[in-house]
N, C-alpha and C positions, 0 to 999 in steps of 0.2 A: 558310363560308356566304356566299351572295350576297344582299345586301339590295337588293331591287328593287321590291317592291310594299308596299302598306299592311300586308299580313299579316306580311311579314318585319320591318317596322319597329314591331312591337308593343313597348310600353314595357318589358316584361320582357327582351326581346332586347337592346334598346339599353342598358338598365341593366347587363346582364351584360357586354356588350362594353366599356362605359365603365370597368368595374372591372379589366379586364385591363391588363397592362403588356406591350405588344408589343415584340418585338425591333426592329421597324422599322415606321414609318408611311410609306407612299408616297402622294404627292399627285399625282394625274394617272393616268388609265388609258389612255394612248396607247401607242405603240410602246415608248418608253423605260421607262415605268412598269410595263407588263406584263412586259417581259423582265427588269427588275430584280426584280420580285416572283417570277418563276419561278426566278431564280438563288438568291434568298434561301431559297425553299422547298426547293429541291434540297439546300441546305446545312442543312436542319433548323430554319430560323428561323421564328418566328411573326410574321405580317405582317398589317397592315390597309392596304387600298388604298382611297383615296377618289376617286371620279369625279363631277364636277359634273353630267355628263349621264346619260342613261338607259341601261338595258340593254334593247335592243330586238332581237327576233328578226330583224326586217327588216334591221338593220345587218349581221348575220352573213350573211344570204342574198344580200347584194350581192356576195359573193365566191363565189356559186354560179351556177347557170343563170339565176336571177332577175335577175342583172345585165344580161341581154340585154333585159329589158323596160325600155326607156329612160325612158318616162314614170314608171314606178314608181321606178326608181333615182334619177331626178332629183328626184322629190318627197321621197324618203327623205333624200337628201343635203341638200336645202334645209331640211328640218325640223330638222336637227342643226347647222345653220350659225349662227354669230353673228359680229359684226364688232367690232373696236376702232375708235375714232374718231380722226380727226386734228383739229388745231385749227380748220380751216375747215369742219368738219362732215362731210367726206367719209370714206368707210370705208377702213380699213386691214385687209385680210383678204380672204376670210373665214377663220374658224377653225371647228373642229368640236367639239361637246360631246356625246360618247357614249362608252361603253366600247369601246375599240378606236381611237378618235380618227380622225385623217386616214388612218391606215393601212388603214382599211376601204374607202377610196375612191381609193387611189393606183392607178397603172397598172402597177406592178410593176418599173419600171426600177431596177436594182440594181448600178450600178458601184461599185467601191471608189474612195475618194479616191486621186488620184495622189500619188506621193511628195512632189511640190512643194506639194501642198495643205496639207501639215503644216508648211510654213515659217512660223515665228512661233508654233508650238505648243510645249508642253512634252512632247509625245508625238511619236514618229516613226512612219513607215509600218511599219518593221520590228517595232516593239513591237505594232502592231495586227494583224499577219498572223494569229496564231492565233485571234483573235476574229472577224476577217473570215471565216476558214474555218468557224468555228462558225455564224455568222449565215448564210452561204451554204448550209450543210447544212440548217439549220432552215427557211429560207425556200425551199429547193429551187431555188436559183438555177441557171439554165442559159443557155447561149448558142446553143442548138440552132436557134432561129429566125433566128440570124445566119449559119447555115451552110446554109440552103436554097439552091436554085439561084438564086432571085430575089435573095436577099441577096448571094450571091457575085458575081452579075452586077453589082449596084450597087456593091459594094465595089471590085471590079476597075476599074470605069469611073471611079469617083471618084479612086482612088489613081493610076491611070495618067494621067488627064487633068489632075488638079490637084495631084499630088504631095503628097497628104494621107496620113494614117495611119488610115483607116477600118478598123474591126474589127467582129467579131461582138459584138452588145450583150448583156450579161447581164440576164436578166429573172427575176423570182421567180414561177414557175408550174410546175405539174406537166405536163411535156411528154409524159407517157405516153399521153394521150388522142389519139384520132384528131381531126384538125382539117380544116376545110373552108375553106382560104384565110384563116383567122383564127387567132389564138392561142386556146388552150383557156381555159375560164372560170375555172379554179382558181387565181386569183391568191392567193398566200400572204399571210397577215397575222399580226401579233404575237398577236392574239387567238386565232387558230387554234392557233398554236404553244403559247400559254399553256395552253389547255384540253387540248390533246393531251398535254401533259407534266405536268399537275397533276390535273385532275378525272378523267382516265382512268387515273391511276396512284395513286389513293388517297392523294393528298397534300392533299386539300381541307380537311382538319381544321387545316391550318397557316395558312389564310388566311381573312380576312373581307373581302369586297368591298362597299363602301357606294356604291351608285349614287344619282343625284339628291342627292348630298351634297357641298356646296361648303365647302372649308376656308377659313374666314375669316382665321385667323391662326395662326402658330406661337407657342406659349407659350415664353418664355425665363425662365431663373432669373436671380438677381441677378448671377451670374457669366457670363451670356450662353450658358449651355448650354440646348439645347432640351429641354423636358420633355414635350411633347406638342402637340396642336393643339385648336383650337376649330372645330367643323364644324357647318354647318347641315344637319341630318339630314332627308332626304326633303323638304327645302326648307320645313320647318315649325318645327323646334326646334333650339336651340343646345346642343351636348353637348361636353364635354371628353373627349379620349382621350389616353392616356399611351403613351410609347414611349421606348426608349433611343436611337434614331437616327431622324432625319427625312430622307427622300429626296424632293427636289422635282423633279417631272417633269411640270409642268403645261403645258408648251409655252412657247416663248420669252417671249412677252409676259406670260402669266399668272404664270409663275414670278418674273419681275421684280416684278410687282405684289404678289405674296404676300410677298416679302422686304421690300418697302417697308412694306406694311401691318403686318407683324410687328415693325417697328422693329428689324430686324437692324442692328447697328452698321455705319455706313458712313462712317468718319472722313474718307475722301478723296473722297467723293461720286462713286463709280464705279458704283453700282447703276443699271442702266438706260441707261448711256452707251455710245455706239458701236455701236448695232444695225446690222445689215446684212440684206439679202435678195438674192435673185437677180433680175436683169433677165431677163425671160422673153419670148422672141419665138417665136410659133407660127404656122406657115403650112401651108396645104393646097394641094395641087397635083393637077392632072389627070394621072393616071399610066396612062391607058388605052393609050398607045403603048408603055409600058414592060412591061406585064404580058403574059404569054402566056396568052390566054384559054382555052387547052385544059388549063391546069394550075391546080390549086387550091393557091395558094402564098402565103406570107407572108414578111415580112422585118423584122428589127430590127437596126439598125446604129448604131454608136457611134463618134464622132470625139472622142477625149479632148482636154482642154485641154493647151496647151503650157506654161502657167505659171499662177500664181494670177491673173494679170491678163489672161488670154485667155479664150476662150469654149469651152464644150462643146456638141457638136451631136449630136442623135439623129435617126434616120430610121426611121419606122414605116410599113410598107406591108401591108395597106391602112390608111391613117392614121385616117380619121374613125371607122371601126368596128373598130379593132384589138381592142378588148375589149368591144364592145357590139353584136355581131351574132349572131343566133340561129344556132347551128351547123347547123340544119336548112335555113337559107336556101340556095336554089340559087345556083350561081355563074353569073350571067347577064352576058355581055359588054356588053349594052345598058344595064345598071344602072350608070350612070357613077359614082355615089357610091362603089361598091365599089372603084373604081380610084383614089380619092383617096389620095395619099401625104402624110403629115405630116412636115415637117421642123421641128424646134424647137431653140432654142438657149438656153443659160443662161450668164450671166456675173455675177460678184459686183459689187454696188455698192461704191463707195469707202467705206472705213472712216473714220468721222468722228464726233466727239462732238456734232456738230450734229444727228445722228440719235439720238434718245433717247426713252425712255418716261417720261412724267410721271404721278405718282400722282393718281388722281381719287377713286374710291370702292372699297369692298371687294367689289363685286358683279362677277360674271363679265362680261367684255367692256366694262368701263367705264374703261379706261385711256385716256389721251390720247397718241397716238403722233406724235411730231414727226419727219417724214421728208421729205426732198427729194432730187432728183437733182443731182449735181454736174456741172460741165462734163466731167469725166472720164467720168462715167456716160453722158452724152449722146453723147460721142464713141464710146464702146463700143457703144451702141445702133446707131449708123450702121455700125460695123464688123460687127456681128452681121447686120444686114440685107444688107449687101453679100456676106458670105460665104455666107449661106443662098441668096441669089440665084444666085451662081456655081455652087453645088452643084446647084441645081435645073436650071440651064441645061445642066450637064454630063450630066444624065440625060434631056435633051430633054423636060422637063416644062413645063407652063404653069400659072402661079399662079392660084388661085381665091380665096384668102382669106388675110389676114395681119393680125396685131395684136400689140402689146405688152400684157402684163398690166398692170393698174392696180396701185397701191401695195398690197403684201401679196398680190398675186394669184399669186405663184409658190408660195405655201405654204411657203417656205423661209426664213423670218426666223431670224436667228441673232445671238448676241452679247448684250451687256448685263449678263451676269454672267460676264465673261471669265475664262478660265483663265490663270494666270500665277504667277510666283514672287514678284513684288513687290506687296505689298498696296496700294501707292500707285497702281498702274496696273491692278490686277485685283481681282476679287471672290472667285474660287475658286482653289484650288491645283491641282496636276497630278492629284490624286485626285478633283477635283470638290468638295472640302470648302471651305465658306465660311471665309475667313481669320479672321473675327471670331467664329465659332461652331463649335467643334470637332466637333460631332455633327450638323451640317446639311450634306447633300450635294446637289448639283445635277447631274442626269444628262441634261438635254435640250440642245437646240442653243443655248440661251442661254449656255453655257460656251464655245462656239467663239470663240477669240480672233480668228480671221479665217476667212471662208468663201471657198473658191475657187469654181471654176465647176462642180464635179462635184455631181450629185444626192446629197443628204446622207443618204438613208434608211438605206442599208446601214451607213454609218458610225455613225449614231445607234444602231442595233441592236448593232453590235460594241462601241461605247464603253460602252453600258449594261451589257453583259455584263462587260467588263473592269473597270469601276469597281466594280460590285457584288461581283465576286469579291474585289477588294481589301478592300471593306468587311467581307466575311465573315471575312477573316483577322484 
């Protein structure tokens, strides 16, 4: 059952749910939480999933033709955003609070982590391969828009002039649709995957989804086993729910805060320490000299990182409207915005205990995030700008707009509940299980011991699948 309106939250319904003992309670309805729920249900487990945000039809439609209505999608996006605060009062974020989470608003970029991205992890690239393959199949990942004439022209130019290793970029979309110089609108999401494989396959009796329901704390026994959660149901009443296993997937900052608020034992003071995010540099270029105006063409290109300490680059053409232009719009050479090419670059911030999350209150979005850039970060930012500039020049483009995202603006925060073998330096083990609580698991990016330069979405999906299958065993 999906609890989403006052009718669903009738006292008798809530009382009946509170008397159940679920096999697992999942906290957070984003990509990791939804795919974990799907995996548990496929294995016959009874699940309760709690999402602090709402269940809104509009959030689902942003992955359909309605995403082309930019004013509508921008207003929908902003209505689900909230921010964490930094000590100076500035924002760290934004984050999204709705069933589906950020995965409803991403652009579909789906590269795997490079093998070197797993340096310092307790998992290897080889271990992740079958789960990457599962995620790519479910998200319908394809590199077909990296194999268009336009993409191949750009790839050949970059590789020949700059001796780089540009390749076709993998994106999560259904490429069976006709397109008009733009990628089709069907960007895949974990929410779509979840509904396709549960509610359309008579598995819905195994799950209760509580929207507008914020988990305040995890209940612990005297031996530090989790027994359930206390949740604010429909933002009006506190109710206790019971489960054998607790899976935390609230998103990096929220998961850290929940463990702190639940008084999960932290004898070595590691919870919330060493968070990272991506430096994110985005540029737009006039590409009218690069396009053949007689063709309706698009391109997605990927230049992988060379190490954990280097940058990843993506090229999208047309850049500004890659996923936000009506397919019925005519291809007009004099409409110069259609020819904007986006070149964007990601690189990891330096891992440091000086970047951490401090507990504030148990309400959503009320943590204090201490975060600053190191000298190494600032040096990397200059390197990113220089490399993007060289790539733009190699394609004979002229720059129109450039900016680095503000703190938290990459949407890729990670760490703080780091995975590791040593409880003195980590919070969770290789399976995502909290060292000090044997039946609490963390499945979001807060367990990343280090984040390289690669976009993390596909890895999050694959990791959620892998860890949840292990839980089922």
